[in-house]
C-alpha positions as CSV (number, residue, x, y, z in Angstrom):
1,A,52.0,-50.6,-41.8
2,R,53.3,-53.7,-39.8
3,C,50.2,-55.9,-38.5
4,F,49.5,-56.8,-34.9
5,L,50.0,-60.3,-33.9
6,P,47.4,-62.6,-33.2
7,P,46.8,-62.9,-29.3
8,M,48.2,-66.1,-27.7
9,A,51.8,-65.5,-30.3
10,K,55.0,-65.6,-28.8
11,H,56.1,-62.2,-28.5
12,K,60.0,-60.0,-29.1
13,I,58.8,-57.8,-26.1
14,G,61.8,-54.8,-25.6
15,I,61.7,-53.0,-22.6
16,L,62.2,-49.7,-21.9
17,G,63.0,-48.9,-18.2
18,T,65.3,-50.6,-16.3
19,G,63.7,-50.6,-12.6
20,D,61.8,-53.0,-11.0
21,V,59.0,-53.1,-13.2
22,G,61.1,-53.8,-16.1
23,R,63.2,-56.1,-15.1
24,V,60.7,-58.1,-13.1
25,L,58.3,-58.0,-16.5
26,G,61.1,-59.0,-18.6
27,A,61.9,-61.9,-16.2
28,G,58.5,-63.0,-16.4
29,F,58.3,-62.9,-20.3
30,L,61.0,-64.7,-20.3
31,A,60.0,-67.6,-18.0
32,V,57.4,-68.4,-20.4
33,G,58.7,-68.3,-23.6
34,H,58.7,-64.9,-25.1
35,E,62.0,-62.9,-25.6
36,A,62.6,-59.9,-24.0
37,L,65.1,-57.3,-24.3
38,I,65.9,-54.2,-21.7
39,G,66.5,-50.8,-23.5
40,S,68.5,-48.2,-21.1
41,R,70.8,-45.5,-21.6
42,E,73.5,-47.6,-19.6
43,P,72.9,-51.3,-21.0
44,N,76.4,-52.5,-19.9
45,S,75.6,-51.5,-16.3
46,D,76.0,-53.8,-13.1
47,K,72.3,-53.5,-12.5
48,L,71.4,-55.2,-16.1
49,K,74.5,-57.7,-15.9
50,D,72.9,-59.1,-12.9
51,W,69.8,-59.6,-14.6
52,V,70.8,-61.4,-17.4
53,K,72.7,-63.7,-15.5
54,K,69.4,-64.5,-13.6
55,T,67.8,-64.8,-16.8
56,E,70.2,-67.5,-17.4
57,G,71.6,-66.0,-20.5
58,K,68.2,-65.2,-21.9
59,G,67.5,-61.9,-21.6
60,K,69.1,-59.2,-23.7
61,T,70.2,-56.0,-23.1
62,G,70.6,-53.1,-25.4
63,S,69.9,-48.9,-26.0
64,F,66.3,-47.6,-26.3
65,A,66.2,-47.8,-29.9
66,D,67.6,-51.3,-30.0
67,A,64.6,-52.1,-27.8
68,A,62.0,-50.3,-29.9
69,T,63.5,-52.2,-33.2
70,F,63.7,-55.5,-31.5
71,G,60.0,-55.5,-30.2
72,D,57.1,-56.1,-32.0
73,L,55.2,-55.5,-28.5
74,V,57.5,-52.3,-26.3
75,V,56.8,-51.9,-22.9
76,L,57.0,-48.6,-21.4
77,A,58.7,-49.0,-17.7
78,C,60.7,-46.1,-16.5
79,L,59.5,-43.0,-14.3
80,G,56.8,-41.3,-15.7
81,T,58.9,-37.8,-15.8
82,A,60.8,-39.8,-18.0
83,V,58.4,-41.1,-20.6
84,E,59.0,-38.4,-23.1
85,D,62.7,-38.2,-23.4
86,V,63.1,-42.2,-23.1
87,I,60.9,-42.2,-26.5
88,K,62.5,-39.2,-27.9
89,G,65.6,-41.4,-27.2
90,A,64.5,-44.8,-28.7
91,G,63.6,-42.8,-32.2
92,G,60.3,-41.1,-31.4
93,G,57.4,-41.9,-33.2
94,D,58.4,-43.6,-36.3
95,A,60.6,-46.0,-34.2
96,F,57.5,-47.7,-32.7
97,A,55.1,-47.5,-35.9
98,G,52.8,-50.6,-36.0
99,K,53.9,-52.0,-32.6
100,V,51.2,-52.7,-29.4
101,V,52.7,-50.3,-26.9
102,L,52.1,-51.3,-23.1
103,D,52.3,-48.4,-21.1
104,A,53.1,-49.4,-17.7
105,T,54.0,-45.9,-16.5
106,N,52.2,-43.4,-13.7
107,P,52.3,-39.9,-13.6
108,L,54.2,-39.8,-10.1
109,K,55.4,-36.4,-8.5
110,F,57.3,-36.6,-5.2
111,S,57.7,-34.6,-2.5
112,P,59.5,-34.8,0.7
113,T,56.7,-33.1,2.7
114,A,53.6,-34.9,1.0
115,P,52.7,-38.5,-0.4
116,P,53.2,-39.1,-4.2
117,S,50.7,-37.2,-6.5
118,L,50.0,-37.3,-10.1
119,F,51.5,-34.0,-12.4
120,V,49.3,-34.6,-15.1
121,G,45.4,-35.7,-14.5
122,G,41.7,-34.3,-14.5
123,D,41.1,-34.1,-18.2
124,D,44.3,-35.6,-19.3
125,S,47.0,-38.5,-18.5
126,L,50.0,-39.9,-19.1
127,G,48.3,-42.9,-20.8
128,E,46.6,-40.1,-23.6
129,R,49.8,-38.5,-23.6
130,V,51.8,-41.4,-24.8
131,Q,49.2,-41.9,-27.6
132,R,49.2,-38.7,-28.6
133,W,53.2,-39.0,-28.7
134,L,53.0,-42.5,-30.5
135,P,50.0,-41.9,-33.3
136,K,51.2,-44.7,-35.2
137,T,51.0,-47.1,-32.1
138,K,48.1,-49.2,-30.3
139,V,48.6,-48.0,-26.8
140,V,47.5,-50.2,-23.7
141,K,47.6,-49.0,-20.4
142,A,48.3,-51.7,-18.0
143,F,50.2,-53.4,-15.1
144,N,50.0,-49.8,-13.5
145,T,48.1,-50.4,-10.7
146,V,49.7,-53.3,-8.6
147,G,53.2,-53.7,-7.4
148,N,55.8,-55.2,-9.0
149,A,56.5,-58.0,-6.6
150,H,53.1,-59.3,-7.8
151,M,52.8,-58.4,-11.7
152,V,54.1,-62.4,-12.3
153,N,52.0,-65.1,-10.8
154,P,50.2,-62.7,-8.5
155,S,48.3,-64.7,-5.2
156,F,46.5,-63.4,-2.6
157,P,44.3,-65.2,0.3
158,G,41.5,-63.1,-1.2
159,G,41.5,-64.1,-4.4
160,D,42.8,-63.4,-7.8
161,P,43.5,-59.8,-8.1
162,D,42.2,-58.0,-10.9
163,F,44.0,-57.2,-13.8
164,F,43.5,-53.5,-15.4
165,Y,43.6,-52.1,-18.6
166,A,42.5,-49.5,-21.1
167,G,43.7,-49.0,-24.7
168,G,41.2,-47.6,-27.9
169,D,42.4,-51.0,-30.1
170,D,40.2,-54.4,-29.3
171,A,42.8,-56.2,-30.8
172,A,45.9,-54.8,-28.7
173,K,44.1,-54.9,-26.1
174,A,43.8,-58.7,-26.3
175,T,47.0,-59.2,-27.0
176,V,48.0,-57.4,-23.4
177,R,45.3,-59.6,-22.2
178,D,46.9,-62.7,-23.3
179,L,50.0,-61.7,-22.1
180,A,49.2,-61.2,-18.8
181,K,47.4,-64.3,-18.8
182,D,50.7,-66.2,-19.7
183,L,52.2,-64.2,-16.2
184,G,49.5,-66.0,-13.9
185,W,46.6,-63.2,-14.0
186,K,43.2,-64.6,-14.4
187,S,40.8,-62.2,-13.9
188,F,40.4,-58.9,-16.0
189,V,38.6,-55.5,-16.1
190,D,38.7,-53.7,-19.3
191,L,37.7,-49.5,-18.5
192,G,37.3,-48.8,-22.2
193,D,39.9,-46.4,-24.8
194,I,42.6,-44.9,-23.8
195,V,41.0,-42.1,-21.8
196,A,40.3,-44.5,-18.8
197,S,44.2,-43.5,-18.1
198,R,42.7,-41.2,-16.0
199,A,41.0,-43.1,-13.7
200,L,43.9,-46.0,-13.8
201,E,46.5,-43.6,-12.9
202,E,44.5,-42.1,-10.1
203,M,44.0,-46.0,-9.2
204,C,48.0,-45.8,-8.5
205,I,47.6,-43.0,-6.2
206,A,45.1,-45.2,-3.9
207,W,47.4,-48.0,-4.0
208,V,50.2,-45.9,-2.7
209,R,48.3,-44.2,-0.2
210,H,47.2,-47.0,1.0
211,G,50.7,-48.4,1.4
212,I,51.7,-45.5,3.1
213,V,48.7,-45.8,5.6
214,S,48.9,-49.7,6.2
215,G,52.8,-49.8,6.0
216,S,52.5,-52.6,3.8
217,W,52.8,-53.0,0.1
218,G,51.1,-56.5,-0.4
219,H,47.9,-55.3,-1.8
220,A,45.7,-55.6,-5.0
221,F,43.0,-54.4,-6.5
222,K,39.4,-56.2,-7.0
223,M,36.5,-55.9,-8.4
224,L,33.4,-57.8,-6.9
225,R,30.5,-58.4,-9.0
226,K,26.9,-60.0,-8.7
């Protein structure tokens, strides 16, 4: 089995998903010295060509399988409904073996007549499903409770937002925590093992509902202590 990289290492990061989350995180990783390759069904799309141009050519693109092979750490940044198909498209569990997988997805179900809800919850979560689909990896749920506009160098008048994360392996969580530090995060809340994805995915719903009610998306979570 491949060894997990120690904290503070520079990483080769494969990103599965071409939406705002994947492109924002990819650019952020590149800006602090990591390598990044975004995997897509259409690696030569105009959207990805524009992303590569904005990264001054540092960013790479390829297929889902290319991204899984490229990264010692792989980020899931696709729609929640597409996660299983994307994993299969990348080669399935063996393609991710020995890697840290950062799961930034949410199992959102959209309706034209109601606010978004979760298509899995209660006694299961998408984070747990990802870990079951990828039994040879260490999955860490993270980046799913903040908007993509604030994923890199988050700054709020009320103070530093908290980076909430969960996963079953302490070394993998340390890797993700240090990666978040590279992106400007300063305050961290470890919720325990991957089962805590249930809480993190519900936190996304709270974040979304506040955005709908307030009409603003410039908010993030902070846990206060005494």
